[in-house]
N, CA, C and O atoms as a GROMACS GRO file, in nm:
protein
  252
    1UNK      N    1   0.084  -0.118   0.000
    1UNK     CA    2   0.000   0.000   0.000
    1UNK      C    3   0.088   0.125   0.000
    1UNK      O    4   0.188   0.130   0.072
    2UNK      N    5   0.053   0.222  -0.078
    2UNK     CA    6   0.129   0.346  -0.086
    2UNK      C    7   0.104   0.430   0.039
    2UNK      O    8  -0.005   0.431   0.095
    3UNK      N    9   0.207   0.499   0.082
    3UNK     CA   10   0.197   0.585   0.200
    3UNK      C   11   0.176   0.729   0.156
    3UNK      O   12   0.242   0.778   0.064
    4UNK      N   13   0.084   0.794   0.222
    4UNK     CA   14   0.057   0.935   0.195
    4UNK      C   15   0.074   1.010   0.326
    4UNK      O   16   0.013   0.974   0.427
    5UNK      N   17   0.155   1.112   0.325
    5UNK     CA   18   0.178   1.191   0.446
    5UNK      C   19   0.081   1.308   0.450
    5UNK      O   20   0.063   1.379   0.350
    6UNK      N   21   0.019   1.328   0.565
    6UNK     CA   22  -0.072   1.440   0.586
    6UNK      C   23  -0.020   1.515   0.708
    6UNK      O   24  -0.010   1.459   0.816
    7UNK      N   25   0.013   1.642   0.690
    7UNK     CA   26   0.071   1.720   0.799
    7UNK      C   27  -0.035   1.751   0.905
    7UNK      O   28  -0.155   1.735   0.881
    8UNK      N   29   0.010   1.795   1.020
    8UNK     CA   30  -0.080   1.826   1.131
    8UNK      C   31  -0.178   1.937   1.092
    8UNK      O   32  -0.295   1.932   1.132
    9UNK      N   33  -0.134   2.036   1.018
    9UNK     CA   34  -0.223   2.146   0.978
    9UNK      C   35  -0.327   2.095   0.878
    9UNK      O   36  -0.441   2.142   0.878
   10UNK      N   37  -0.288   2.001   0.794
   10UNK     CA   38  -0.383   1.941   0.700
   10UNK      C   39  -0.488   1.857   0.774
   10UNK      O   40  -0.605   1.855   0.736
   11UNK      N   41  -0.446   1.789   0.880
   11UNK     CA   42  -0.540   1.712   0.962
   11UNK      C   43  -0.641   1.807   1.025
   11UNK      O   44  -0.761   1.778   1.029
   12UNK      N   45  -0.594   1.920   1.074
   12UNK     CA   46  -0.684   2.020   1.132
   12UNK      C   47  -0.785   2.069   1.029
   12UNK      O   48  -0.904   2.082   1.059
   13UNK      N   49  -0.739   2.095   0.909
   13UNK     CA   50  -0.829   2.140   0.802
   13UNK      C   51  -0.932   2.031   0.768
   13UNK      O   52  -1.048   2.062   0.744
   14UNK      N   53  -0.889   1.906   0.767
   14UNK     CA   54  -0.981   1.796   0.740
   14UNK      C   55  -1.084   1.781   0.851
   14UNK      O   56  -1.200   1.747   0.824
   15UNK      N   57  -1.045   1.807   0.976
   15UNK     CA   58  -1.139   1.801   1.087
   15UNK      C   59  -1.246   1.909   1.072
   15UNK      O   60  -1.364   1.884   1.097
   16UNK      N   61  -1.204   2.028   1.032
   16UNK     CA   62  -1.300   2.136   1.010
   16UNK      C   63  -1.393   2.102   0.894
   16UNK      O   64  -1.513   2.131   0.899
   17UNK      N   65  -1.338   2.042   0.789
   17UNK     CA   66  -1.420   1.999   0.676
   17UNK      C   67  -1.521   1.894   0.720
   17UNK      O   68  -1.635   1.895   0.672
   18UNK      N   69  -1.483   1.805   0.808
   18UNK     CA   70  -1.575   1.703   0.859
   18UNK      C   71  -1.689   1.767   0.937
   18UNK      O   72  -1.804   1.724   0.925
   19UNK      N   73  -1.659   1.869   1.015
   19UNK     CA   74  -1.765   1.940   1.089
   19UNK      C   75  -1.865   2.004   0.994
   19UNK      O   76  -1.986   1.996   1.015
   20UNK      N   77  -1.813   2.067   0.890
   20UNK     CA   78  -1.900   2.131   0.791
   20UNK      C   79  -1.983   2.026   0.717
   20UNK      O   80  -2.102   2.045   0.694
   21UNK      N   81  -1.918   1.914   0.681
   21UNK     CA   82  -1.988   1.807   0.611
   21UNK      C   83  -2.099   1.749   0.697
   21UNK      O   84  -2.208   1.720   0.647
   22UNK      N   85  -2.074   1.732   0.826
   22UNK     CA   86  -2.175   1.680   0.917
   22UNK      C   87  -2.293   1.775   0.930
   22UNK      O   88  -2.408   1.731   0.932
   23UNK      N   89  -2.265   1.904   0.939
   23UNK     CA   90  -2.372   2.003   0.946
   23UNK      C   91  -2.455   2.003   0.818
   23UNK      O   92  -2.578   2.014   0.822
   24UNK      N   93  -2.388   1.992   0.705
   24UNK     CA   94  -2.458   1.986   0.577
   24UNK      C   95  -2.548   1.864   0.572
   24UNK      O   96  -2.664   1.873   0.531
   25UNK      N   97  -2.496   1.749   0.614
   25UNK     CA   98  -2.575   1.626   0.611
   25UNK      C   99  -2.700   1.639   0.697
   25UNK      O  100  -2.807   1.593   0.658
   26UNK      N  101  -2.687   1.700   0.812
   26UNK     CA  102  -2.802   1.716   0.901
   26UNK      C  103  -2.905   1.813   0.845
   26UNK      O  104  -3.024   1.803   0.878
   27UNK      N  105  -2.863   1.906   0.761
   27UNK     CA  106  -2.955   2.007   0.709
   27UNK      C  107  -3.030   1.961   0.584
   27UNK      O  108  -3.128   2.023   0.543
   28UNK      N  109  -2.984   1.852   0.522
   28UNK     CA  110  -3.045   1.806   0.398
   28UNK      C  111  -3.181   1.740   0.423
   28UNK      O  112  -3.195   1.659   0.514
   29UNK      N  113  -3.278   1.775   0.342
   29UNK     CA  114  -3.411   1.715   0.351
   29UNK      C  115  -3.420   1.587   0.270
   29UNK      O  116  -3.489   1.493   0.309
   30UNK      N  117  -3.352   1.583   0.156
   30UNK     CA  118  -3.352   1.466   0.069
   30UNK      C  119  -3.275   1.353   0.138
   30UNK      O  120  -3.156   1.367   0.165
   31UNK      N  121  -3.342   1.243   0.164
   31UNK     CA  122  -3.281   1.133   0.239
   31UNK      C  123  -3.166   1.066   0.163
   31UNK      O  124  -3.069   1.020   0.224
   32UNK      N  125  -3.176   1.062   0.031
   32UNK     CA  126  -3.066   1.004  -0.048
   32UNK      C  127  -2.942   1.091  -0.038
   32UNK      O  128  -2.832   1.040  -0.018
   33UNK      N  129  -2.960   1.221  -0.052
   33UNK     CA  130  -2.846   1.314  -0.041
   33UNK      C  131  -2.788   1.310   0.100
   33UNK      O  132  -2.666   1.315   0.117
   34UNK      N  133  -2.875   1.302   0.199
   34UNK     CA  134  -2.828   1.295   0.339
   34UNK      C  135  -2.745   1.169   0.361
   34UNK      O  136  -2.638   1.174   0.423
   35UNK      N  137  -2.794   1.057   0.311
   35UNK     CA  138  -2.722   0.930   0.326
   35UNK      C  139  -2.586   0.936   0.257
   35UNK      O  140  -2.487   0.887   0.311
   36UNK      N  141  -2.580   0.997   0.140
   36UNK     CA  142  -2.453   1.011   0.068
   36UNK      C  143  -2.355   1.099   0.146
   36UNK      O  144  -2.237   1.067   0.156
   37UNK      N  145  -2.404   1.209   0.200
   37UNK     CA  146  -2.317   1.298   0.277
   37UNK      C  147  -2.266   1.229   0.404
   37UNK      O  148  -2.150   1.246   0.442
   38UNK      N  149  -2.353   1.151   0.467
   38UNK     CA  150  -2.311   1.078   0.587
   38UNK      C  151  -2.208   0.971   0.553
   38UNK      O  152  -2.116   0.945   0.631
   39UNK      N  153  -2.222   0.909   0.436
   39UNK     CA  154  -2.122   0.810   0.392
   39UNK      C  155  -1.988   0.879   0.368
   39UNK      O  156  -1.884   0.828   0.408
   40UNK      N  157  -1.991   0.994   0.302
   40UNK     CA  158  -1.868   1.070   0.279
   40UNK      C  159  -1.807   1.114   0.412
   40UNK      O  160  -1.685   1.112   0.428
   41UNK      N  161  -1.892   1.154   0.505
   41UNK     CA  162  -1.843   1.194   0.637
   41UNK      C  163  -1.772   1.079   0.706
   41UNK      O  164  -1.668   1.098   0.768
   42UNK      N  165  -1.828   0.960   0.696
   42UNK     CA  166  -1.765   0.843   0.757
   42UNK      C  167  -1.627   0.817   0.700
   42UNK      O  168  -1.533   0.788   0.775
   43UNK      N  169  -1.614   0.827   0.570
   43UNK     CA  170  -1.483   0.807   0.506
   43UNK      C  171  -1.386   0.917   0.549
   43UNK      O  172  -1.271   0.888   0.581
   44UNK      N  173  -1.432   1.040   0.550
   44UNK     CA  174  -1.347   1.152   0.590
   44UNK      C  175  -1.300   1.137   0.734
   44UNK      O  176  -1.184   1.162   0.765
   45UNK      N  177  -1.389   1.095   0.823
   45UNK     CA  178  -1.352   1.077   0.963
   45UNK      C  179  -1.251   0.963   0.978
   45UNK      O  180  -1.162   0.970   1.064
   46UNK      N  181  -1.263   0.860   0.897
   46UNK     CA  182  -1.166   0.750   0.900
   46UNK      C  183  -1.028   0.798   0.856
   46UNK      O  184  -0.928   0.765   0.919
   47UNK      N  185  -1.024   0.876   0.750
   47UNK     CA  186  -0.896   0.931   0.701
   47UNK      C  187  -0.834   1.022   0.807
   47UNK      O  188  -0.714   1.016   0.832
   48UNK      N  189  -0.916   1.107   0.868
   48UNK     CA  190  -0.866   1.198   0.972
   48UNK      C  191  -0.811   1.119   1.090
   48UNK      O  192  -0.704   1.151   1.142
   49UNK      N  193  -0.884   1.017   1.132
   49UNK     CA  194  -0.838   0.936   1.247
   49UNK      C  195  -0.705   0.868   1.216
   49UNK      O  196  -0.615   0.864   1.301
   50UNK      N  197  -0.692   0.813   1.096
   50UNK     CA  198  -0.567   0.747   1.059
   50UNK      C  199  -0.452   0.846   1.051
   50UNK      O  200  -0.342   0.818   1.099
   51UNK      N  201  -0.477   0.962   0.992
   51UNK     CA  202  -0.371   1.063   0.980
   51UNK      C  203  -0.332   1.117   1.117
   51UNK      O  204  -0.214   1.139   1.145
   52UNK      N  205  -0.432   1.139   1.202
   52UNK     CA  206  -0.405   1.188   1.337
   52UNK      C  207  -0.320   1.088   1.414
   52UNK      O  208  -0.225   1.126   1.482
   53UNK      N  209  -0.356   0.962   1.405
   53UNK     CA  210  -0.280   0.857   1.472
   53UNK      C  211  -0.138   0.848   1.419
   53UNK      O  212  -0.043   0.835   1.496
   54UNK      N  213  -0.123   0.856   1.287
   54UNK     CA  214   0.010   0.851   1.226
   54UNK      C  215   0.095   0.968   1.272
   54UNK      O  216   0.214   0.952   1.299
   55UNK      N  217   0.036   1.086   1.280
   55UNK     CA  218   0.111   1.203   1.324
   55UNK      C  219   0.150   1.193   1.471
   55UNK      O  220   0.258   1.238   1.509
   56UNK      N  221   0.065   1.135   1.555
   56UNK     CA  222   0.096   1.118   1.696
   56UNK      C  223   0.205   1.012   1.714
   56UNK      O  224   0.293   1.026   1.800
   57UNK      N  225   0.198   0.908   1.634
   57UNK     CA  226   0.295   0.799   1.642
   57UNK      C  227   0.434   0.846   1.604
   57UNK      O  228   0.533   0.804   1.665
   58UNK      N  229   0.442   0.933   1.504
   58UNK     CA  230   0.573   0.983   1.460
   58UNK      C  231   0.614   1.108   1.534
   58UNK      O  232   0.718   1.167   1.503
   59UNK      N  233   0.536   1.151   1.630
   59UNK     CA  234   0.570   1.268   1.709
   59UNK      C  235   0.529   1.398   1.646
   59UNK      O  236   0.565   1.504   1.696
   60UNK      N  237   0.454   1.393   1.538
   60UNK     CA  238   0.406   1.514   1.475
   60UNK      C  239   0.516   1.599   1.414
   60UNK      O  240   0.498   1.718   1.392
   61UNK      N  241   0.630   1.539   1.386
   61UNK     CA  242   0.744   1.613   1.335
   61UNK      C  243   0.736   1.644   1.186
   61UNK      O  244   0.823   1.713   1.133
   62UNK      N  245   0.632   1.593   1.119
   62UNK     CA  246   0.626   1.607   0.974
   62UNK      C  247   0.572   1.741   0.927
   62UNK      O  248   0.575   1.767   0.807
   63UNK      N  249   0.525   1.824   1.013
   63UNK     CA  250   0.475   1.949   0.962
   63UNK      C  251   0.399   2.021   1.060
   63UNK      O  252   0.350   2.130   1.032
   0.00000   0.00000   0.00000
């Protein structure tokens, strides 16, 4: 598997994006659109969690 580095500031930006995405999902009336946004939110939160863990494991020295 290829490794992708995400800096600490990029993780912070992704966390803010996740908050916005979650708010958008909650505001949608169309259930299909809401479900899609929640699915995207789940993927985004997974990426953020992995990047956050990787940055903590390496001491956050990457950026």
